N, C-alpha and C positions, 0 to 999 in steps of 0.2 A: 553396288559394285559395277563400275563401268570403266573399261580401259580400251585396249585395242580390239578391233573386231576380229573374231576367230577366223582361222584359215578357211574353215568351211563356209564362211559367210553368214552363219547363223547368229542371231542375237541371243546369247545365252542368258542375258539379264532377265528375259521373260520367264525363264525356267527357275529362277531363284526365289526363295521364300523371303524376300526383302520386307522390312517393316512397312506397314501401311496403316496410316491413322489420320483422322481429321483433327486430332489434338495438336494445336499449333506449337511450334517451338517458341515463338515469341508469345509471351503470356497475354499482353494487352490487358493487364489487370484493371487499369482505370476505366476501361470500356466494358470489360467482361463482367466485372463484379456487380455493377448495377443490374445487369440482365439476370444474374443469379438471384439477386435480392428480389426482383420482381417475380421470379419463378417461385421462390419460397413463399412469397405473399400469396400467389395464385393458388398454390397447392395447400396452403395453411400448414406449413411445416411445423409450426409450434403445436398446433392442434393434433397433427399426426404423431408427433413425438409423444404427446400426452397419452394418446390412445394406445400407442405401441408399448408404452412403459407402464400402463395401468396394472396395478397389483404388485409391482415390485416395491422393495423398500424405498422410502422417500429420501431424497437428498435435496434440501431446500437452501439455496443461497439467498439469504435475506439481504436485499440491496440497501446499502448505506446511501441515504438520499443526497444527491448533489443539490446545490442551490440553483434554482432556475433564474439565473441572472446574467447570462452571457454565453458566448460560444464556448465549446469545450476546448481545453488545452491539452498538451501532451501528457500531463499528469493524469487527467481524467480519462484520456484514451488508454493509458497504461492500466488504470484501474478497471475499466469496463472490459478490456480485452482479457485481462487476467481472470476476471469473473467468468467470462464466457468459456475460456479454456477449462477452468475448474468444472463448470457445469457440464460441458460436453464430455470431459473425461469421466466424470461421475456417471454419466449416461452410458458410456462405453463399458464401464465396470458393472453394469447391470442394475442400476438404480433408476427410480423415477426422479430424474434430476430436473428441478424446476427453478425458474428464475422469473420473478415478477419485479420489473424495474419500478423505481419510486423517486419522488422528488420532495425536497424540503422547500416549502414555498413561503414560510413566514420569516420574520426576523429582520435584523438590520441590513443585511446585504441588499434586500429588495427595497425596504423602506428608504434606505440611503439613496438609492437610484432615483426614486420618485422625488425626494427632497432636492436632489441635484437638479432635476428638471424644473422644479418650482423656482429654485434660486436663479436658474438661467432665464426664467420668464418674469422674474421680479415678484413672484407670489410668496405669500407668507403661509407656511403650513398651518400655523396655529389659527388662521382665519378660515380654514377649509373645514367643513363638517367632517367628523371622524368617519362616518359611513362612506362619504364620497372619497375620502383619502384611501380608505381600505379598498374601495372598489377599484381605484387606479392601481393599487399594489397587486390586486388579484389579476387584473388584466395584464399587467407587466409579467407576472409569473406565468400566466397561461401562455403568453407569446413565447417566452424562452423555454418553457417546458416542451412546446411543439418543436422548436428549433433544435434543442438538444436531443430530443427523441430521434429525429432524422439523422443527426450526426452520429449517435450511438449505433443506430441500425446500419449505417454505412460502414462501421467497423466490423460488421459481420456478427454482431451480438444478437443471439436469438433469445427471445423472451416474450412475455405477454404484453406486447407493445400497445395492443388495443385496449388493455385494461390495466394500466399502471396504477400505483397508489400515489396519492399526493397528500401532504399534510393539510392542504387547504380545502380538500373535498369535504363536503358537509358531514358525512358520516365519520370521517377522520377527526374533524374538529370536535364532534360530539364525543368520540371515544377519548380524545386527549383530555377534554374537560372531565370525563368520567374517571380517568386515571388520577387526575389531580385531586378530585373530590374523594377518591379512595384514600389518598394520603391524609386528607383532612379528617375523614371519618375514623381513621385508625390512630389519630393523634400525632402523626409524624410531621404535619405542617404547622408552622407557627410564624407569627410576625415578631421580628426582633429588630434590635438596633445594633448593627455591627459595622466595623469598617470593611468596605468592599472596594474592589477596583472600579473606579468611576471614570467614564469618558466625558470630559468637559465638552468635547466637540460633538459627541453623539447624544449627550444628555441622558445617559443611562448607566446602570450598573453593568459590569461585564463579568463573565465567568473566566476561570483559568484558560479554558479552551478557546476563548476569544481574544487571547493575548499572545503577543510574540515579544521577544526581547531583542532590543537593539542597544548598541553602545551610545552613551551620552556623556557629556562633561558636566558634572554637578559642582555647585558650591559646597565646600566642606568647611565646617567650623568646629572649634573646640570651645566649649562654654563652661563656666564655673557656677556651681550651685553652692552658695554659702551654707555652712553647717550652722543650724539655729540651736538645736539641743543635742547633747551627747552625754552619755554616761561616763565617757572617758574625757577627763579635762584636757588631755593632750590634743584632742581633736577640736576643741573649741576654737572658733575663728578660722578653721581650715575650710577648704572647698573640695567638693567632689566634681571632677572634671568629666564631661561627656563629649562625645564626638558624633556628628551627624552630617549626612549629605542632603538633608531636607530642612534647612533652617526655618522654612515657613511653618513647620510643625511645632516650633518652640512655644508659641502662644497656647497650644493645646496640651503642653506638658503637664502631667499630674503626678509623676513619680520618676524615680531612678532605680533601675534594676541592677543587681549584682549577682555574683555566683560564689558559692562556698568552695568551688573547685579551684578558684584563682587565688594566687598570692598577691596581696595588696600591701603598699607601703605609704607612709606619710613622708612627703618630700617638701623641702624648702628651697626656694630660689635664693641663691646668695649673690648673684651678680647678673645684671641684665642691662641692655642698652636703654638709654633714657627714653627713646621713642617707642619702646615696647609697650604693648598692653599689659604684660606681666612685668611687675617690678620686684626688686629684692624684698625678701621677707614674705613673699607670697607663698602660702603653704597649701598643699593640695594632696589629695589621695588619688592614686592611679594604680593600675596593675603593674607589678614589677617588670613583667615581660615586655610591657609597652612604654615604660617610663622614658626610655631613650628616644623613642619616636615622638612622644608628646612634647618633650622639652626641645627637641630639634625643631619641631613645627613652631613652637613658641619663641624660637630664636634666643634662648637665654644663654648666658655665658658660663654660669656655674650653678650647680644644684647639689644638695646633700640629702641623703636619705636619713630621716630622723627615727623612724620606728616602724615595726610591723603593725598592720591594722587587721585585726581578726574579724571573721565574718560576724561574730556576735556583736562586735562594736558597730559594724555597718548597719546591722539590723536595728540597732537602737538609735540611729541618727534620724533627725528631722531636718530637712533642708528648706531653704528659701528659694523661691522661683528666681531664676537669673534676671527676669524683667521686673521683679518686685520693687526695686528701687527706682524704676523708670516710670511705672504706671501702677496706681493703687489697685487696679483690677487684677493684678497678679500677686497680691499680698495674701497668699494662702499657703498652708504647710504642704511641703512636698515630701512624701514618705519614701523610704528605701524598701524595695521589695526584692525577694529572691526570685531569680528567673533561670530556668534550665537553658534558655536560648542564649545566655550571656557567655561569651568566650573571650580569650585574650589573643585571638588571631589578628585582630585589627582594632583600631580605635584606642580606647583607654581602659577597657575592662569593665566599663559601666555602660548601660544602655539608657539613653533618654527615652522615657516612656510616655507616649501620647496615645491613649486608648482610642481616640477618634480616628487614628490614621495608621494602624498597623495591627495585623492579626495577633501576633505574639504579645504586643503591648496590651491589646484588648483582653486576651486570655489571662495574662498576669494580673491585670487590674480587677477583672471579674472574680478570679480565684481568691483575691484578698479583700473583696468588697465588704464582706461581713465584718471582718476584723477592723477594716478601716472605718467603717460606720461606727463601730464601738469606740474608736478613738476620736470620734467627733469630726471625721474628715468627710467632706461632701463627695459622694461617689458618683454623682451624676456625670455622664460623659457629655462634654460640650459639643455643639455643632459649630465648629469654627470656620468651615468652608462650605459655601453653598453649591448648588448644581452647576453654576457657571464658573466655578473655580475661583470665586471671590471670597476673601475673608469677611466674616460676619461680625456683628456686634459682640459676639462671644470671644472675639480676639481684640480686646480693648487696645486702642491706639493704632490698629492696623485695618480697621473696617474699610472696605472698598479696595484694598490692595489685592492684586491678582496673583494667584499661584501659577495659573496658565491663562493665556489669552483665549478668546473665542476660537482662534485658529489652532489652538493647542501648542502655542509657542510659550517659552518661558516668560513669566510675568515679573512684576516688580516687588513681590512679597519678600523674596529672599533678601534683596538689597535693603529693604526697610527693616527687617528683623535684625540683620547683621549690624546696621547702624545703631539700632536701639540697644543691642547688647554692648556695643562699644561705649555708648553714652552711659549705660548703667554700670560700666566697669567690670562686666563679667565675661567679656570676650577674651579668650586666652590666645587663640590663633585662628587663622583662616587660610584656605587654599582651594584647590580644585581636585577633582578625582574623575577619571574616566572609568566608567563601569557599565554593566548591563542593566537595563531598566525596562519595565513593562510598557508596551505600546499596544494600542488597539490594532488588531490585524486588518481592520477595514479602513479606518481613517489614517492609519500609520502614525498617529500622534500619541505622545506619552499620556499615560493615565495617572491618576492619583488614588491613594487609599483615603477613603472618606466615610465617615460614619453617617449612615442613612437608615431610615426604617425600611426594611425589606422583608420579603417572605422567604422562609427557609424550610428545607426538609432536614430534620434532625438525623444525624448519623449515630449518635451514642445514647439515644433514649430507648430503653427496653420497650418492645412493641408486643402486645398480647397476640396479635394475629401472626406474629413471627415466632411464636413459642417463647415469648419474653426475651428473645434475643434482640440485639440492636441491629440496625440496618448495616452498619459497618461489619459486624460479625458475620452476618449472613452473606454479604458480598464477598468477604475474604474466603469464606467456605466455598462459595460457588466458583471463585477464580481457580481454586485448587482442583475442582471437579471438571474443569474445562480443558480441552486440548488446545495448546497454543503453538502456532506455526509461524516463525521459528520459536523454539521453547523459551528463549529469553524474554519474550513478550510477557510471560507470566510474572517474572520478577518486576518488570517495569510497572505493570498495572497494580500489582500487589503493593508496591511502595507508595503509589499515588493514592490508593484507597485507604491505606493504613494511616497516612499522614494528612489527608485533606480535611478542611473544615466542613461545617455543615453546608449543604448545597443551597446557594442563592438561586431561587427559581423565578424571581420577579424582575421585570424590566419596565422602565418608565417610557414605553413606546405605544404605538397604536396598531401596528400590523402584526397581529398574532392572536393566539387563543387566550382569552382573558383568564385571570385567576378567579374562577367562578365560586367565590365564597362571600359570605356576608358576615360582618362583625357587629356584635351588639354595641351600640353607641355607649361611650363612656367606659368601655371595658376592652379587653383584648380577647374576649370570648368569641370563638368561631361558631356560627350556627351549624349544627350537625343534624340534618333532617333529610332522610331519603326521599320524602315526597317532593321537597324543593329540588333536590338533585335530579330526580326523574323528570321534572318539568324542564329543567335546564337542558338535559340531554335530548329530550324530545324536540325542543325548540331548535337546538343546534342542528339536529339531524335534518330538519325541514328547511331551516333558513340560514344555517351556518352561524358562525360566532358573531356575526353582525347583530344577532338578536340581543346580545348582552348590551351592546352600545346603543341600541335603538330604544332601550327602556331606561330612562334616567335614574330611577331609584330601585329598579328591580321588582316592581310591584307584581308584574305578571308571573314572577317565579315565587314570590313570598306569599301572596294572597292565595287562598283565604286563611292560611294557617298562621301567618305572622303579620304584624303591623309594619309596613315598610318604613314608617317614620322612626321605628326603634332600631333600625339597622343601617349600617354603612355598607354600600356596595363597593367592593374593591374594583379599581379601574386599571391597575397594573396588568400587563400581559405576561405570559409565561416565557421564560428563557427558551429560545429556539431549540436548545439541546434537550429540553424536556419534550418538545414536540417529536424530535427525531428519536429520542430514547423511548417513546411510546409506540413507535411504528409497528413493533411486533404485535401489539394488541389489536390493530385494525388490519393486519395482513395475515399473520400466521393463525389468528383466531377468528377470522370472519369467513365462514364456509359459504356464505351467500355471495359476497363480492369476489372471493378468491377460492373457488371450489377445489382447484388443484392442490391447494395447501391444507385442505381440511383433513381432520383425522390423524394428525401427526402423533405417532407414539415414539417419543425420543429415547435415545440411548439410556439416559439416566433413569428412565421409567421402565426399563427392561424391554424396550422396543428395538426396532432395527432402523428407525428413522433418524436422520441427522439434520441439524440446522447449523449452517455456517454463516459467520459474519466475516467480511473481507474488505479491508480498507488500508490506507496508508498508516505507517507507524505512528503518526501524530494523533491518530484516533484512540490511542490508549488513554489520552486525556480528554478525548472528545466523545465520539459516538459509542465506542465500546464501553466507555466509562459511564455515560449517562444512561445507556440502555441497561447496563448491569444494575445500577442503582434503582432505576425505575421499575424494572422487572422484579428485583429482589424485594423492593418495598411493597409491591402490590401482590406478588405471587410467591415470594419466598424462594425464588430460584433465578438463575441466569437465563436469559432468553436464547442462549446459543450453546451448542455442544463443541464447536470448533471455531477458533478465531485465527484467521490468517492475515498477516500484515506484509506490506511491501514498502520499499524505500521510495525516494523521490527521484525525479529526473533531472540530470545535470547535463551540461554541454560536454563535448569530448575531452576538455581539459579538467573536468570535475568541478567547474564553476556553476553557480546558480544562474539560471536563465533570466535575462532581463532585456527589455526593449532597448535600453540605453547602451547595453553592450552589443546589441545586434546578434545575439546568439540564441534567440528564441526559435524553436522548431515547432511549427504548427502542424498538428496531425492532418488537417485539411490539405496542406501543401504536399505532404508525403503521399497521401492517398491520390491526389491529382497527378503526381509525377510517377509514382511507382506502384500504387495499389495498397489496399488495406492488409493484404496477406504479408507484405514486407514488414509492416508494423507488428502484425501478430507474431511473425517469426522472431522479430527483435525482442518482444516481450517474453515469449516462451524460452528463448535461448539464453536470456540474461538471468543473472542471480537476483531475483526480485527481492530477496531478503535484505539486500544492501541497496544503496543508491545506484540508479542506472544511468548510463551515459548515452547520448544520441547526438548526431550531427551528420552532415553530408558524408564524411569518410565512413562512418559506421553504417549508415544506410546503404552505401555502395557495397560494403562488405557483405551485408545480409542479402542484398540483391544478387550478388554473385553466388552465395550459398543457395539461394532460392533457384537460380538458373540451373545449377547442377542437379538439384532435387527434381526439378521439373523435367529436365532432359531424361533422367532415369525413368520417370513415369511415362514419358512419351515413348521411349524405346520399348518398354514393356507393352504398352498399348499397341504399338505397331507390330511387334512380334506376335502378340496374341491374336492378331487378325487371322493367323493361320492355324489357330488352336481349334481342334474339334473334340468335343467331350468324349466321343467314342474312342479317341486315340490315347486317352489317359493311361499312364503307367503306374502300377502300384509301387510304393516305396521300396519294397524288397526286391523288385525287378530292375531298379534304377542303377546306373553307374555310380561309382563312389562319389564323384564330384557332386551329383545331384543330391545324394544322401547327406553330403556335408552341408549343402545349402539348407536342406530341411533341418539339420541339426541346428544351424545358426538361427533359423526361424523359431524353433522351439526354445532355444536359449533366449532370444530376444523377447519372446512372448512373456516369459517369467519376469525379465528385467523391466520391460515396459509396463506391465501390469503393476509391479511394485512401485515404479517411478510415478505413475499416475495416481496410485493409491496414496502415496506420501506427498503429492503435490510438487514433485521434483521435475518440473517441466524442462528445465535446462538439460537434465539427464536424458529425457525422452528425445530431445532434439539432437543431442550429442550421439546417442545410440543409433538413431535413424540416419543421421548424416554420415557417421562412420560406416554403417552397414551399406548404405546406398552408393556411397562414393568409393569405399575401400573394398568391401566384399563383392558388390554387384558390378558397378560400372567399370572399375579398373581391373577386375579379376574375372568374376564369373561370366558376365556378359561378353567380355573380350574373348575369353576362352571359347565360349559356346557359339559365338557368331558364325563360325565356319560350319558347325553342325546344323545350326538352325537355318542358315541361308542355303546351304549346299547339299546337305544329306538327302537321300531319297525319302519320299513320302512315307515309306514303311520303316524308316530307321528308328530303332528303339531309343538310341541316344537323342535324336531330334524330338521324339514324342515325350521322352522323359524330361528333357529340358523345357519343353512347352508346359508340361504339367507343373514343374517347379516354378516357372515364371508366373503361371496362373495363380498358384498358391501364394507366391511372394507378393504379386500385385495386390491381391485382395487384402492381405494383412497390412502391407505398407500403407495403402490408401486409408484404411480404417485407423491405423495407428496415427497417421498424420492429421486426421480430420479435426481434432480439437484445435490444432495449431494453424494449419493452412485450410481454414474452413471453406474458402471459395475454390481453391485449386483442387482439393480433395473431392469436392462435389463435381467439379468439371471433369476430372479424371474418372470418377465413378460412373457418371452418366455416359461417358464415352465408351466404357466397357459394358455397362448394364443399362442401356437406354430404356427409360420408362417415363410415362406421363407424370406419375406422381411418386417416383422413387427418389431416394436420397441416401447418401452415405451416412447422414446424421440420424438415420433410423436404425443404424446397425449397433450391435454390441461387439465387444472384442471376440474375434473368431476363435473357436476352440482349436487348439493345436495339439495333436496326438503326442502324448508323452514318449511313445516309443520312437519318435523321430530323433530323440536325443541319443547321441552315440559319442561319448567322451573319448574313447580310444580312436575312433575315426577322426574326430576333431584334432586330436593330438598329432595324428599322422599327417593331416593336411596342413597343420601349422608348420611342420618340418618341410613338406613339399613346397609351401609358399616361401619359406626362407631360401631354399635353393633357387626357386624361380626368380627371386629378387636379384640374385647375383647374375643370372643369365640376362635378365632385363637390363641391368646396369651395363653389362658388356655390350649389348646390342645398341643401347642408346649412344654409346661412344662411336660405334661403327656407323650409325646413321649420321651423327654429327660430322664425322670425317668423310661422309658421302661414299663410304665403301659399300654400303647397302642402301636400298631405298626402304622397302617394307621388311618386316621381320621374317616374312616367308621366303626371302632370298637367302636366309641363313640356315646353317646346319652346325651349330657350335658343338664343341667337345667339352663335357663337364667332368671335372675331376673331383671325386669325393674321398676325403680322407677319414670322414666320420662314418663308422659302420651304421649308426642309427639313421643317418641321412640316406645311406645306400639302401637300407631296408625299407625306408619310407617310399622310395621310388619303384620298388618291385611291383610289377604288374601294371604300372601306370604308363600311358602314352605321354611321356614327358614333353615330346615335341608339340603335341596338341596343347598341353598346358602352357608351354612357352610361346605358342603361336609361331613356331618355326616349321619349315618343311621337313626337317629331320634333326636328330640330335643323337649324340653318342655319349654314353656314360662310362667313365673309366674310374677305377679305384686308384687312389694315391693323391699326393699333394699337388701334382701338376707342375708345369714349367714355371721358372722363376718370373717370367714376364707375363704370366696369365693374369686375367682380371680377377680381383678379389674385393670383397667388402669387409671393412674392419670389424663390423658387428656380426658377421656371419662366418664363423671359423670353419675350416675344413672344406671349403668349397672354392674351386678355381675354374675359370672359364676361358677357353681359347676359341675365339670367333673363327668361323669358317663359312665359305659359301656353299650353298646347297648344290648338289649335282643333279643333272637331268634337265628336262624341258619344263617350261612353265605352262601349267594348265590354263586353258583359255577360259575356263568357267570359275574355278576357285582360286586361281593364281598360285597354287602350290607348285614348287619346283621339285619334281620327282622323276626318277628314271622310268617309272611305270607309265608316264604320260604317253598315250598313243598305243598302248598294248591292246585296247579293244578296237578291232578294225571298223566297227560301226560308228565309233566316235573317236577318230584318230587324234584329236587335239586336247583330250581331257584325261584325267586319272580314271582308273577303274571305278572308284567310288562315284565320281561325277557321271561316268557312263551309265551306271546303274540308275542314278537319279534321273538322267535324261530318258532312259528306257521306260521307267515308270511314268514319267511325265507324258511322254509321247503316247504310251498306251492309254493313259487316262483320257487324254484329249481326243484321241482317235475314237474312243468309245463314246465320248460325249458328242462327237460330230455325227455319229451314226443315226 
């Protein structure tokens, strides 16, 4: 407070209890936050948190490992900040909340980078010894692990950064191999031949989690399969018409599928243009629902329906391959098979079945293989496409044609097959179709379904170690026993597990943990020997997985118990999802490497400990999925108790970020300009269960929200510079206004505890923002500034207000700590300076339940309603320059509502409205009085305060000058000056 100098010539500002603090108004977060990080490192904050929390129930957030292959982006920043908020909040709630960061270091993302470097230098990967190649992959991963670790720490994430886990650590590689061998020993691992998604560019099988879907335009064809044999003479000479968007799979066709649920008819073309592939008298069988679409595509002029075709008639048909007349290699019988996957939503109502190139095709073929064999049909599945996407000799007439080029572009196979069908006279129609198609999420090129020998984990085989249940059954049971946040995650992963095929765990790559099994030559029999397994694990623990590749035939593992010449050593590596799915085994269960995670007694075991997994919603098909299957298959249980998922980050318009659009927001840039706490506030305040948006306007909004929160903390710190513990006032001796704020603290205590407990961080931010800006800054602080600055040292009101500000500050800073980790620490140390103290060592402060007073709160809600009308009237007066400060006013308030009149009884309403005086009258008030539409029964007539202006507090009152010793101040201010002078005179003696 500074204005004109008093008439006495004395500078009264020296006698005011004005805020005094070193906590700066300008945060300077980009410079201040690194200093706080250094302090956390110096005091070993992580270790101190562990020590302080020892003995409490454990809360472990098991980190889903990011790939160590580049700088973090805004999505990974969201993920890591959210994890940190969860862990800090769990600590506030009184648990031993621990976070051990980890990294996924194997697999294509890293191997692909090394191959790119090779290609840039003109090197051929196949000419590089595998151990050397793996060594380069390891070095690459180590570099980016270190880079990402520093970037994650800069976000304010606290964890065991000095001892993270990584899937390429030797003990981890040993444990991953042990997990795989557990599947082998329990009979769940097998080698089979099935169609899998294959990347021609990357030369390996892919799992669903490694695939994304993009729209492409495909060739579409309708082809005719001539009926060879039929029990119904009417169908002799007819054709079964199929539709496909993969013409290149026609050479692999071995059957046609139909459905008993579909109505089929026999149709005859009665008129067609001369240039058509289909001519008059062409008879065919199609689904009635789709007949119109088929004949429109065939461009026929007229068609007639001849008869119904019953399912029994279809079952008895044998067809000729549509290429049988073109190449003798296709002159084999094509059976009709019933399939649940066949619908009449598109196509012809029949499904061309190539068991080499489709999951459902394969399943239908295998389900009927015994019956087909009895009919003399060769059930062997052909290998028509090789690893390079080239048609093989098992596609006669097309050998060498490419499905996809080496760069993943469309090859010439479709064109060749379509031309052959036309030449054979079995092409009915052709066209194009835009549709969604699987692409590798790394190379961004389309994949193909291709039959290859791979290693699988069976989902539907009864397993003795699982109580004769199948892995699928156990996984579904465990999903139901897990808490999902948000709840819809349970339905999503349930559907995925219920419908997924067996898990393909093999990859034809070099950088990974090998599939550490031996197969007896000439058989499919896996060697199951715990002595061999133990030697493998011991070697990996000492040398890493390179030990497998350094021994050509595996003699060091087989001898002396088995003859190496009798066994084939598998050279495929494990799917990287198996690696990450096994991380629970070498973090949560390794008391030596991670002692803080030892001895967990989880909820489902009757304990108090909790294990949470937290990742983006795409991990229902990724890490949540693989971890569930891995743990259920080896331990008969899920590795987690709670699974929390978040959405993805979009730009302010809701569009996906991309460099080409120029809408990418890098977390490093936001931190450099605004600080990590702004990002943390954005994460916590957003609805993470949905997609989040970020961009310059959004960052600016959160920066403004942060500024207001910081200013509230700063004002409290400044005011508390005058707080003395001996001056504290008990709640029962406080004025009503202070007791109302205590009620609000007690109310918030319950709400914030519940919000943190349910991971509802946006509610925490909303509650605190509303309280600090609405209840505190624009109300309580405003009202009490006069008493806090100007009241005598002995004033009960002043001492009570300081007591309440002290209680408020402590709670607000602790409540904010999980969100504004740096700012809360800075504010805490400003109030409680300590060499090794930290707000992050605190738990939620106990708040006395007797602070709550619902009747008092209801009364103050009414008081604040009336105050809003007064404030509105004074704002107009200020805008019209009829007053400057509100202390120049003494409005008249008319109350027509008896409840509002009663609420103001005994209250110094002028003090609440920050006016020098106020008059309360009963009644509606004059017609031209100020009113608010949403506050009925209140009218305000502005008026100027009468009297002189106090030179110290600026109140305008008739009593100014009534104390002869202090002639230019109010009696209240005179008493304050008297106490001040006496205190300082005593100090000078």
